[in-house]
C-alpha positions as a printed Julia matrix, in Angstrom:
232×3 Matrix{Float64}:
  14.45   1.51  212.09
  12.17   1.59  215.05
  13.32  -0.62  218.09
  10.33  -0.21  220.41
   7.02  -1.68  220.21
   5.7    1.74  220.72
   7.72   3.23  217.89
   6.88   0.53  215.7
   3.23   1.2   216.33
   3.71   4.86  215.57
   5.24   4.18  212.33
   2.64   1.68  211.28
  -0.23   4.22  212.21
   1.47   7.0   210.14
   1.72   4.5   207.24
  -1.85   4.09  207.51
  -2.78   7.56  207.52
  -0.89   8.3   204.55
  -2.26   5.1   202.79
  -5.92   6.33  203.65
  -4.98   9.78  202.72
  -3.93   8.44  199.21
  -7.22   6.71  199.02
  -9.11   9.7   199.94
  -7.01  11.83  197.46
  -8.06   9.42  194.69
 -11.74   9.14  195.15
 -12.42  12.73  196.76
  -9.49  15.21  195.52
  -6.93  16.83  197.45
  -9.06  20.09  198.21
 -11.89  17.64  199.97
  -8.96  15.89  202.31
 -10.53  15.55  205.56
  -8.63  14.37  208.68
 -12.04  13.35  210.32
 -12.65  11.22  207.19
  -9.17   9.54  207.69
 -10.0    9.08  211.14
 -13.17   7.44  210.17
 -11.55   4.96  208.01
  -8.68   4.19  210.32
 -11.33   3.19  212.99
 -10.35   5.95  215.59
 -11.7    8.93  216.82
 -10.65  12.25  215.28
  -8.67  13.46  218.17
  -6.46  10.31  217.98
  -5.4   11.03  214.58
  -4.39  14.65  215.49
  -1.73  13.21  217.63
  -0.09  12.02  214.62
  -1.13  14.81  211.84
  -2.1   18.18  213.2
  -3.71  19.52  210.43
  -5.21  18.89  206.72
  -2.12  20.84  205.32
   0.36  18.43  207.27
  -1.53  15.5   205.84
  -1.23  17.24  202.38
   2.44  17.5   202.93
   2.88  14.03  203.8
   1.05  12.95  200.73
   3.37  15.23  198.68
   6.35  13.75  200.08
   5.0   10.41  199.55
   4.23  11.09  196.04
   7.61  12.67  195.34
   9.12   9.64  196.66
   7.08   7.15  194.8
   7.91   8.92  191.52
  11.4    8.89  192.57
  11.64   5.34  193.18
  10.02   4.39  189.82
  12.63   6.27  188.13
  15.52   4.87  190.07
  14.09   1.36  189.28
  13.75   1.85  185.64
  17.6    2.84  185.61
  18.74  -0.09  187.36
  19.72  -2.71  184.61
  20.24  -0.54  181.49
  23.31   0.3   179.37
  25.56   3.53  180.31
  23.95   5.51  177.63
  22.88   9.09  179.2
  20.56   9.67  175.94
  18.57   6.35  176.29
  18.46   6.98  180.01
  16.89  10.28  179.42
  14.21   8.42  177.5
  13.82   5.62  180.09
  13.2    8.49  182.8
  10.67  10.3   180.43
   8.69   6.97  179.96
   8.94   5.89  183.75
   7.56   9.45  184.87
   4.64   8.97  182.28
   4.02   5.61  183.15
   3.75   6.34  187.0
   1.67   9.45  186.13
  -1.02   7.47  184.15
  -1.13   4.6   186.83
  -1.46   7.43  189.9
  -3.17  10.18  188.24
  -4.32  11.74  191.59
  -0.87  11.47  193.19
   0.66  12.93  189.86
  -2.04  15.98  190.0
  -1.25  16.66  193.53
   2.4   17.18  192.44
   1.9   18.81  189.04
  -1.6   19.68  188.75
  -3.79  22.51  190.15
  -2.52  23.88  193.04
  -4.76  23.26  196.32
  -6.49  26.34  197.48
  -4.85  27.76  200.73
  -2.17  25.12  200.72
   1.54  26.12  200.39
   3.98  23.09  200.67
   6.79  23.62  202.73
  10.06  23.88  201.18
  12.31  22.38  204.06
  10.33  19.14  203.89
   9.3   18.87  200.1
  12.36  20.1   198.16
  14.63  17.44  198.8
  12.18  14.63  197.71
  10.63  17.1   195.05
  14.12  17.26  193.44
  15.01  13.5   193.34
  14.16  13.07  189.46
  15.46  16.56  188.41
  18.7   15.62  190.24
  18.73  12.35  188.09
  18.05  14.38  184.97
  20.58  16.98  185.68
  23.08  14.16  186.02
  21.97  12.7   182.68
  22.59  16.16  180.82
  26.09  16.4   182.44
  26.99  13.02  181.35
  25.61  13.49  177.59
  27.71  16.78  177.51
  30.71  15.14  178.82
  30.51  12.6   175.97
  29.89  14.95  173.51
  26.33  14.04  172.52
  25.02  17.49  172.89
  25.41  20.22  170.49
  26.02  23.78  171.92
  23.84  26.8   170.44
  25.29  28.54  167.5
  25.06  31.79  169.35
  26.56  32.21  172.73
  24.03  32.58  175.68
  24.52  35.57  177.54
  22.12  35.5   180.58
  21.5   38.64  182.76
  23.46  38.96  185.85
  20.43  37.85  188.21
  19.68  34.76  185.86
  23.42  33.87  185.53
  23.32  33.74  189.54
  20.23  31.53  189.38
  22.18  29.25  186.86
  25.33  29.19  188.96
  23.12  28.22  192.25
  21.71  25.38  190.08
  25.2   24.09  189.22
  26.27  24.6   192.86
  23.03  22.51  194.15
  23.52  19.6   191.97
  27.38  19.68  191.96
  27.33  19.25  188.36
  29.43  21.24  185.5
  26.85  22.51  183.3
  27.42  25.43  180.77
  24.65  27.96  181.07
  23.21  26.82  177.73
  22.52  23.18  178.86
  20.86  24.63  182.31
  18.43  26.61  180.05
  17.56  23.84  178.1
  17.38  21.25  180.95
  15.06  23.48  182.65
  13.1   23.69  179.24
  13.48  19.92  178.93
  11.89  19.25  182.42
   9.0   21.63  182.25
   8.07  20.56  178.79
   8.38  16.67  179.62
   5.93  17.55  182.5
   3.73  19.37  180.08
   3.56  16.59  177.81
   2.76  13.94  180.42
   0.08  16.24  181.94
  -1.59  16.63  178.43
  -1.93  12.77  178.44
  -3.02  12.21  182.05
  -5.68  15.02  182.15
  -6.83  14.06  178.61
  -6.12  17.26  177.16
  -6.0   16.03  173.55
  -9.65  14.66  173.58
 -10.51  11.38  173.27
 -10.17  10.65  169.57
  -7.5   12.93  168.43
  -4.47  10.66  168.63
  -4.7    6.8   167.78
  -1.56   5.94  169.61
  -0.48   8.12  172.36
   2.5    5.77  173.26
   3.88   6.33  169.57
   2.97  10.19  170.23
   5.1   10.22  173.3
   8.11   8.78  171.82
   7.92  11.49  169.14
   7.59  13.97  171.79
  10.73  12.58  173.65
  12.66  12.59  170.23
  11.64  16.58  169.89
  12.73  17.36  173.57
  16.28  15.58  172.78
  16.48  17.5   169.54
  15.92  20.7   171.64
  18.57  19.71  174.17
  20.79  19.45  171.41
  21.26  15.74  170.97
  23.56  15.22  167.87
  21.85  11.76  167.27
């Protein structure tokens, strides 16, 4: 925690810049973000903001980190007081992602929507917050596997040497004992879940196609768990 008035003032200013950036993201979109506009709403000259944030890309990175952490916090909070059932927890995680995405479509769009032209998120700053939810899901996959809740495929998975190396790095990164088939299914579960949520957030279904999207989402979760190998 900052201990001096100057340090506390800097933290507050950075928080204000991110907050205003979120507001502009919601109203103007990521591609139209402007540090000058942020400075105007902050009530300072643009040169003052540049002492804290050097460029539009740096502001975008702050918003990406902020978004990933907000999503991670939503998921973590949803899992706090629930029974120790990895399958039910996967359902809860899916619902939490969708709930946050529908409440924060602009922030969700920044993370999982159309890339911002000319912007490339720096991995050193964004990978850790960006994999928070993935790490949670990987842990739940491992717990479900250890509890014998998932059926292995009938045919043994034989990935190529390069892909097997990638799977091994995933295991090492998350420090989990996952067989190759579950790594592959886990990746499919994650990207499919994001696709399902994106279809809802970005209204890809059309206005009148489905009467109850909540029910549809529960059916989609069932289908994803079937794909994962859930024996239930």
